[in-house]
C-alpha positions, 0 to 999 in steps of 0.5 A: 815708514818711521821717522827718526834720527841718524846719531850724526844729527847729534854730531857736535853733542856726542863729539863733545860727549855731552850724549852717551849712547843712552842719553842719545836714546832718551833725547831722540825719543823726547824730540819725537823720534820713532827709530835711531840709527846709531853710527860709527861715532859710537864704537858699539862692537867694543861694548861688552854684552851687558851694555849692548843688552842695556841699550836694547832694553832702553830702546824698547822702554822708549818704543824706539827702533834701532838701526846701527851703522859701520865704516868698513867692509873687512869680512871679520867686521862685517860678521862682528857687527851683524852679531851686534846688530842682532843683539840690539834687535836692529834689522839694518846695518848701514855700511860705508864700504871703503876706509883708509887703506881698505879699498876693495874693488867692486868685484872683491866687494861682491864676492865679499858681501855674497859670502856674508848673505848666510849671516845676514839671513840667520840674523835677519839683518839687511846690510845698507851700503850708504852712497858715501864718497867712494862708489858713484851710484852707477858703481854702487847699482852695478854691485847691487845688481852683481849680488842680486839679493834682498839683504843687501841694499842702500842707505840713500844720502840725497847729498853725499854723491855731490863729491862726484859731481851727482846731484840729488836728483840723479842720486835718488833716480838711480838708488830709490829702487834699491833703498832700505834706509835713508839719511834725509838731509838738506843743504844749500849752494853759495857762490864764493869767489870763483867756486860754491860752497855747499852747506847743510841746512834744516830739512825742507829749507834747502835745494834737496827735493825731499818730496820728490825723494819720498815719491820715488821711493814709494814709486818703487814700493820702498818704505824705508826709515827716514833718519834726519840728518844735517851738515851743521857746522860748529858755531863759536860758542859750544852751547849755541852749537848744541842748541841749534843741532837740537832744534835742527834735529826737532824741526827735522823730525817734525818735517818728516812726520809731516812728509810722510802724512802728506803722502 
């Protein structure tokens, strides 16, 4: 297991163009990351080969492992990004399956992903399906069992499935045996009038039992990279937002390293 970041840990720095992909890698390494997952808000598949080669070279110089990620599972998009992952020497391609008008059924997804297995093997890439806001964890397990191949696993996010009223404990129990990458995320729950507000917080300071998650992964003989991520609201001041974001990243990486050392 390596500790690092998802690029969404720098949501505000990237969206305000304070970080491009090379600065992202350098900043992440300076904050202690061993791995960086570059996700869909950075369009890697639109970059020329020379730029991808520069990114790969920068990662090697910084001794960073790369993972990549996309939203959408149309076959042509998946094949295009398997090639991108191969060019970056990234062994994990994280995927959010549904996107806008693309809402395939579990049966259709099984056919699409089975057909993709030769491409994944040839590129030495493993597909990591994130439990996002589309499939319930039980549906994702059904899909994985239908495919039944080690080249397709899970990018585990303990908080995402709260949108389906499924809590972190249940998500971890269901998906740990299939996990090949982790978005380490924490959150707090506050009562607001007649409802509840769920907000992100620094790792280790919320309601998600990340130690339980690590124990479940170990019990399932899984050793995925752990990527610090957060739901962090933008503050009134941009500089304050970016400063807090960087603090959360630094503390998150340190927390993950301590977590793995404790185990």
